[in-house]
C-alpha positions as CSV (number, residue, x, y, z in Angstrom):
1,M,-0.3,0.0,0.1
2,S,1.4,3.5,1.0
3,L,1.5,6.5,-1.2
4,G,4.1,8.0,-2.9
5,I,4.7,11.3,-4.7
6,A,7.0,13.0,-6.9
7,F,6.8,16.5,-7.9
8,K,8.7,18.3,-10.6
9,G,8.2,22.0,-9.9
10,Q,9.8,24.4,-12.0
11,E,11.9,26.0,-8.5
12,G,12.9,21.8,-7.4
13,I,12.0,18.5,-7.4
14,V,9.5,17.4,-4.6
15,L,9.4,13.6,-2.8
16,A,7.5,12.8,-0.4
17,A,6.0,10.0,1.3
18,D,3.7,8.5,4.0
19,S,5.4,5.9,6.8
20,R,3.1,2.9,7.2
21,V,3.8,-0.8,6.5
22,T,1.0,-3.2,6.1
23,L,1.5,-6.8,6.4
24,N,-1.4,-9.5,5.8
25,F,-1.9,-11.9,8.4
26,K,-3.5,-15.2,8.1
27,E,-5.6,-16.8,10.9
28,L,-7.6,-20.3,10.8
29,A,-10.4,-19.7,11.9
30,D,-14.3,-21.7,11.9
31,A,-14.9,-20.8,8.9
32,G,-11.5,-21.3,7.3
33,K,-8.8,-18.8,6.3
34,I,-8.7,-15.2,7.2
35,I,-6.7,-12.6,6.3
36,I,-5.8,-10.0,9.2
37,P,-4.4,-6.7,8.0
38,S,-1.7,-5.2,10.6
39,T,0.2,-1.6,10.2
40,Y,3.3,-0.3,11.6
41,D,3.7,3.3,10.7
42,N,7.5,3.8,11.3
43,A,8.5,2.7,7.7
44,I,11.5,4.7,6.3
45,K,10.3,5.2,2.8
46,L,12.0,8.5,1.6
47,L,15.6,7.5,1.1
48,E,18.6,9.5,0.6
49,F,22.3,8.9,-0.6
50,Q,25.1,9.7,0.6
51,N,27.4,10.2,-2.2
52,Q,25.1,11.5,-4.9
53,K,23.8,14.3,-3.3
54,Y,21.3,16.1,-6.6
55,V,19.5,12.8,-6.5
56,G,16.8,11.4,-4.1
57,A,13.7,8.6,-3.9
58,V,10.7,7.1,-2.3
59,T,9.5,3.8,-2.3
60,Y,6.1,2.0,-2.2
61,G,4.2,-1.0,-3.3
62,I,5.6,-4.3,-1.5
63,G,7.5,-3.3,2.0
64,A,10.3,-5.6,2.2
65,I,12.3,-8.2,-0.2
66,G,13.0,-11.9,1.0
67,Q,10.5,-14.1,2.5
68,K,12.8,-15.9,5.6
69,E,14.7,-12.3,6.0
70,P,12.6,-9.3,5.1
71,R,14.6,-6.5,4.4
72,T,13.3,-2.8,3.2
73,A,14.4,-0.7,0.8
74,H,16.1,1.8,3.1
75,S,18.3,-1.3,5.1
76,F,19.8,-2.0,1.5
77,L,21.2,1.5,1.2
78,P,24.6,0.7,2.5
79,E,24.9,-2.3,0.4
80,F,23.8,0.2,-2.7
81,E,26.5,3.1,-1.7
82,N,29.3,0.6,-1.3
83,E,28.2,-0.4,-4.5
84,L,28.0,3.6,-5.9
85,Q,31.3,4.2,-4.4
86,Q,33.4,1.2,-5.8
87,K,32.9,2.5,-9.4
88,G,33.7,6.0,-8.4
89,N,32.1,8.9,-6.5
90,E,31.5,11.1,-10.0
91,R,28.1,12.6,-9.8
92,L,25.6,10.7,-11.8
93,S,22.9,12.0,-14.3
94,V,19.1,11.1,-12.8
95,E,19.1,8.9,-15.1
96,E,22.3,7.2,-14.7
97,F,21.3,6.7,-11.1
98,A,18.1,5.5,-11.5
99,K,19.6,2.8,-13.8
100,K,22.3,2.2,-10.9
101,L,19.2,2.2,-8.4
102,S,17.1,-0.5,-10.8
103,Q,20.0,-3.2,-11.3
104,F,21.0,-3.4,-8.1
105,F,17.5,-3.7,-6.5
106,F,16.6,-6.5,-9.2
107,K,19.4,-8.3,-8.7
108,Q,18.3,-8.5,-4.4
109,W,14.8,-9.2,-5.9
110,E,16.1,-12.3,-8.3
111,A,18.5,-13.1,-5.3
112,C,16.1,-13.6,-2.7
113,M,12.2,-13.6,-4.1
114,P,9.9,-17.0,-5.2
115,K,10.5,-17.2,-8.9
116,G,6.9,-16.8,-10.7
117,A,5.2,-15.9,-7.6
118,K,2.4,-13.0,-8.0
119,I,4.0,-10.4,-5.6
120,P,3.5,-6.7,-6.0
121,D,6.3,-5.1,-7.4
122,L,8.5,-2.8,-5.4
123,I,8.5,0.5,-7.0
124,F,10.8,3.8,-6.5
125,L,10.7,7.1,-8.0
126,V,13.9,8.9,-8.5
127,G,13.8,12.7,-8.8
128,G,17.0,15.3,-9.3
129,Y,19.1,17.1,-11.0
130,D,21.6,16.7,-13.7
131,Q,24.5,18.9,-13.9
132,D,24.4,22.1,-15.2
133,E,20.4,21.9,-16.0
134,P,18.0,24.4,-15.9
135,Y,15.0,22.0,-14.2
136,G,14.5,18.5,-12.4
137,R,13.7,15.2,-14.4
138,D,11.8,12.0,-12.6
139,F,11.7,8.5,-13.4
140,Q,9.5,5.9,-12.2
141,I,10.8,2.0,-11.6
142,A,9.0,-1.1,-10.9
143,I,11.0,-4.0,-9.7
144,P,10.9,-6.9,-11.0
145,S,8.2,-6.0,-13.3
146,Q,9.4,-2.7,-15.3
147,P,13.1,-2.1,-13.7
148,D,14.1,0.2,-17.0
149,P,13.6,3.6,-15.6
150,I,10.9,5.7,-17.4
151,E,10.9,9.6,-17.4
152,Q,7.9,10.9,-15.8
153,N,6.8,14.7,-16.6
154,K,8.8,14.6,-19.6
155,N,9.4,18.1,-20.8
156,Q,6.8,19.6,-18.7
157,F,6.0,19.7,-14.9
158,G,3.2,18.0,-12.6
159,I,3.0,15.4,-10.0
160,T,3.2,11.4,-10.3
161,W,2.1,9.2,-7.4
162,G,1.6,5.8,-6.8
163,G,0.3,3.1,-4.3
164,Q,-2.6,3.9,-2.5
165,L,-3.9,6.7,-5.2
166,E,-7.3,6.4,-5.7
167,Y,-8.5,9.8,-3.4
168,T,-5.4,11.5,-5.0
169,T,-6.6,10.5,-8.1
170,R,-10.2,11.5,-7.2
171,L,-8.7,14.8,-6.4
172,I,-6.2,15.6,-9.1
173,K,-8.4,14.3,-12.0
174,G,-11.0,14.4,-10.8
175,M,-12.5,10.5,-11.5
176,D,-11.5,7.1,-9.4
177,P,-9.2,5.6,-11.5
178,A,-11.6,2.7,-11.8
179,L,-14.2,5.1,-13.1
180,P,-13.2,4.3,-17.6
181,S,-13.0,0.9,-16.4
182,L,-16.5,0.2,-15.0
183,V,-18.1,2.2,-17.8
184,Q,-16.4,0.4,-20.6
185,K,-18.4,-2.9,-19.0
186,Y,-21.7,-1.1,-18.6
187,L,-21.7,0.0,-22.1
188,N,-19.9,-2.7,-23.4
189,L,-17.0,-0.5,-25.0
190,T,-13.8,-1.4,-27.2
191,D,-10.4,-0.6,-25.3
192,E,-10.6,2.8,-28.2
193,Q,-13.4,3.6,-26.9
194,K,-12.8,3.4,-23.6
195,N,-9.2,5.0,-24.0
196,A,-11.0,8.1,-25.6
197,L,-14.0,8.3,-23.0
198,E,-10.7,8.7,-20.4
199,S,-8.7,11.2,-22.5
200,L,-12.3,12.9,-22.3
201,L,-13.4,12.9,-18.9
202,E,-9.2,13.9,-17.6
203,R,-9.1,16.7,-20.1
204,N,-12.8,18.2,-18.4
205,L,-12.4,16.9,-14.8
206,S,-9.3,17.5,-14.1
207,I,-8.3,20.1,-11.5
208,K,-7.0,23.1,-12.4
209,I,-3.3,23.4,-11.6
210,P,-0.7,25.5,-13.1
211,Y,2.0,23.6,-11.8
212,Q,4.8,24.8,-14.3
213,F,4.4,28.5,-12.0
214,L,4.3,27.4,-8.7
215,P,6.8,27.8,-6.4
216,L,8.9,25.0,-4.3
217,Q,6.9,25.4,-0.8
218,D,3.4,25.6,-2.7
219,C,4.8,22.1,-4.4
220,V,5.5,20.6,-0.6
221,N,2.1,22.3,0.7
222,L,0.3,20.3,-2.4
223,S,1.8,16.8,-2.0
224,T,1.7,16.6,1.5
225,F,-1.9,17.7,1.8
226,L,-2.3,15.2,-0.6
227,I,-0.6,12.3,1.5
228,R,-2.4,13.9,4.2
229,T,-5.8,13.9,2.9
230,T,-5.7,10.5,2.2
231,I,-4.9,9.7,5.9
232,E,-7.5,11.4,6.7
233,I,-10.4,9.7,5.0
234,Q,-9.0,6.5,5.6
235,T,-10.0,7.0,9.5
236,W,-14.1,6.9,8.1
237,T,-13.4,4.0,5.6
238,L,-14.1,0.2,5.3
239,G,-11.3,-1.4,3.5
240,I,-7.3,-1.2,4.1
241,R,-6.4,1.6,5.4
242,G,-3.2,1.7,4.0
243,V,-1.9,4.8,4.6
244,G,-0.5,6.3,7.8
245,G,2.0,7.4,10.0
246,A,4.4,10.5,9.9
247,I,4.7,12.4,6.4
248,D,8.5,12.8,5.2
249,V,8.9,15.6,2.8
250,G,12.4,16.0,0.7
251,T,13.7,18.2,-1.7
252,V,16.0,18.4,-4.5
253,T,17.0,21.9,-5.9
254,R,20.1,22.5,-8.5
255,T,21.8,24.7,-5.7
256,E,21.3,23.0,-2.5
257,G,20.6,19.2,-4.1
258,F,19.2,16.6,-1.6
259,K,17.8,18.7,1.9
260,I,14.9,17.1,4.3
261,V,12.5,19.4,4.5
262,Q,10.1,17.1,7.7
263,K,11.4,14.0,8.5
264,K,10.6,11.1,11.5
265,K,12.8,10.7,14.5
266,I,13.7,7.7,16.5
267,V,12.9,8.9,20.4
268,G,12.6,7.7,23.7
269,Q,8.7,7.3,25.6
270,T,8.3,10.7,26.7
271,T,4.8,9.8,28.8
272,F,3.7,7.5,30.9
């Protein structure tokens, strides 16, 4: 589950994610096996890289790699950074970095995950700046189904989001992501008609936000608003409440590189 956001604005890249991990526990009952979801609210999904200060990433999808000894994406960072360092400390382009990140985690997936199993992808949104370029770039990687980085918002500004995305999609695009398929089934539309309908609805229902003019602070505010809205509305809804905990936010700019805006900390007990 989770909700991850990468926002490409004209002043910088915003990366934001919630902190919830959802585990489905199978319990044997009189009626057979039932699935009970359990949630934990302190996962680290905003990723900072020590030797590549002009990129950052957020992750969502499956929470860990490995069956017997599961490990989060964040826990693999020391090995990944060590591998990068062995190949030199030169500044990588955003696309080159995304490729190396994908290759590393695809290798971990191949080594630790069962072959042919129907398991959700481990997804990364990678954002950052190429040297001497005025605007940032952002890419999406899906391990293992789509390891080749796909550039988002190419030659334009905007938001990419993923995970438990229905409420964000309703707000931004003005419709639930399931709507075109529901209409297709009800009216017996062809795939071509369904795609045309989806384009029509998106053009007419999407919220009018001038992404290209938003200052970086507004990009941060909108990203946190979308995650917070999902967290809040899930407190009243039935179904898996897969988005929760603290919202971690970072920015990447041309001059300062990656900077933490807000991030949870490990603390001791303060009340009894």
